[in-house]
N, C-alpha and C positions, 0 to 999 in steps of 0.2 A: 203370402200364405193362401192356399186354397181353402175357402170356407165350406164346411159341410155341416148339415144339421144332424147327421148320423153320429151318435156318441156311443161310447162303450157302456153297454148294459148287459144284463143277464141274457137277453134275447139276441143282442149283437155284441158278443164278447170280443176282447182283444185276442188276436192270434199270436201266440208265442212261437216263433220260428226256430225252436230249439227243443231237443230231446233231453236237455240237461235236467236231472232231478233237482239240482240245487236251485235253478231258476224257477222251476215249477213250485218248489217249496216256498221260495221267497214271495212269489205273487199270491200263492194261496194264503200265506200268513197275513197279508194285508187286505184280504177279502176283495181282490180285484177280479171281476169276471173275465175269464180267459179260457182258451182251450189250446192244446198243443197240436201243431202241425210241423213235424220235424222236417228240416230242409235236407237236401241231398248234396249240398255244396261241399266240395273238397276243400279242406282247410289248408290251403297253400299259405306261404309266409314270405314277407319281405324281410330278408336278413337284417338284423339290427334296427328295424323300424317297427316296434311294437304298436305305437299309436296308429300309424298308417295301416298296418296289418289288421288290427282289430276293427277299425272303422270300415275298411274295405270288405272284410268278411261279414260284418254285421249287416251291411247293405245288401250284399249278395244273398245272404240267407233270407232276409226279409222279402226281397224281390222274388226269390225262388218259390216261396209259398203263396205269394199274393195271387188271387184269382178274381177275374172280373165277374165270374159267375156268382160269387158270394163276396161282394166288396166290403171288407171290414178293415179296421186298423190292424196293422201288423208290426210286431216288435222283433227285430233280429239283434243278436248279441254275440260277442266273442271275447274270450278272456285269455291273456297271455301273461307270463311271468318274465321279467327281465332282470338279470343280475350282471352288473357291470355292462359289458358289451354283448352279452349272450342272451338270446331270446329262447325261452323254454316253453314248449307247448305241452302236450300230454305225452308221458313216456310210452314208448312202443315196446319195451321189454323190461324184464327185471333189472338187467344191468343198466339200462337207461334210467330207470327210477333211482337206482343207487347213485349213479353219476349226478343226477339232478340234485338229490338231497345233499350230496357231498359238496356241490357248488354253493348251495344255500347255507350250509352250516356255518354259524358264527358270523353271518353277514346280514346286511340290509339288502332287500331287493324290492323291486317295484312290481305291483300287480296293475295291469291295464285292462279295463273292460271297455270295449267300444260298443255302442248301441245305435241302432237306426230305426226310425219310425216311418212306416209307409202309411199314407192316408187312404181312405176308401176309393180314391181315384187312381191308386197305384203309383203315387208320386212320393219320393223320399223327401219328407218335409223336415226332418230333424236328424242330425248325426252328431255324435258327441263321444269323446273318450274321457274316462275318469281314471285317475291314477292314485294309488295308495301305496305308501311305503310300509313294508313289513320287516320286522326284526326277528331273525331266527337264532335261537341259542346255539352254542357249540354242541354238535352232535357227535357222540362216539360211534364206532363202527357197529356195536351191538344195537344201539338205538335205531340206526338206519336200517340194519338188517331186519330187526324185529318189526319195525313199522312197515317195511316192504312186504313182510310175511303176512300182514293183515289184509293185503291186496287193495287197501283203500287208495293208494297212490295212482292206480293205473288208468283212471279216466279223469284225472285232475291236472290242470295246467300247473306246472312246477312240481308235480308229484306229491302234493299234500292237500289236505282238506282242513281249513281253519275251523270249520264247524263240526269236525269229527274227531277221530283219534289224534289227528295231526295237530290239534290245539296244544298238545303238550310241548311242542317245540317253539311256539310263537311267544316271544317275550313282550312284544308290543307292536302296535300299528300307529301310523299317522295318516289319517284320512278315513274314508268310508269302509266300515266293516262289511256291509252287504256287497260292496264292490269286490272284495276279496273272495266272498262266497261265489260270486258270479254275475251279479246284477246290481248296479248302483241305484237302489230304490228311490232315494230322494230326488236324484236328477231325472229319473224316468218319469216319476209322478209330476214333477214340475213341468217337464216337456209336454206330457199328455194334457195337463190343464191349460197350458199356454196355447196349445194347438187347437183347443176346443174339443178334444176327444173325451175329456171329462169336464163337467161343469164345475165340480169342486171335489175335494178329497179331505177326509174319508167319505165314502159313500154312505147313504142312508141304508139301514137294514132292509 
């Protein structure tokens, strides 16, 4: 591990390499100093390999926004949904969203979020993928159609938001709730503390 005295503070915040409002909401809720620099990485996919895909994309996103001109800690993340042998990203159309929700109906699926931390020297010092099992109730066609009509599914992996209207369909989860939202907060904080990016957590006011 490369040691550095530069830690995450209000003056030197964490860089979140994601435009996701869910990840922004999660980091804001725990009062971690950060700012958003959205990456321009194309979200390609390794078929049937959600763990490899999320970790690969998380590192690409983090490296994409790192800059030597302002060397700070950077966090990249990517979330996918996998049901049986099918990997689901974000729906690209109304029919795609309906298809995804039909696949999830009455089944257990896995949500995988990969995250990568880049230190102020531009080195990837931590990569991890966190998995959570989610159980969806049996959905009828009206429920699927009405939910798609809310437009909530269209920028969500798996076409639903557990923290939003989509919570009506989630019967239970096994694992991290924040991971399903888009960022496994306990694992991210543990990594930042162990790397020396944070001296301790929670931070003092």
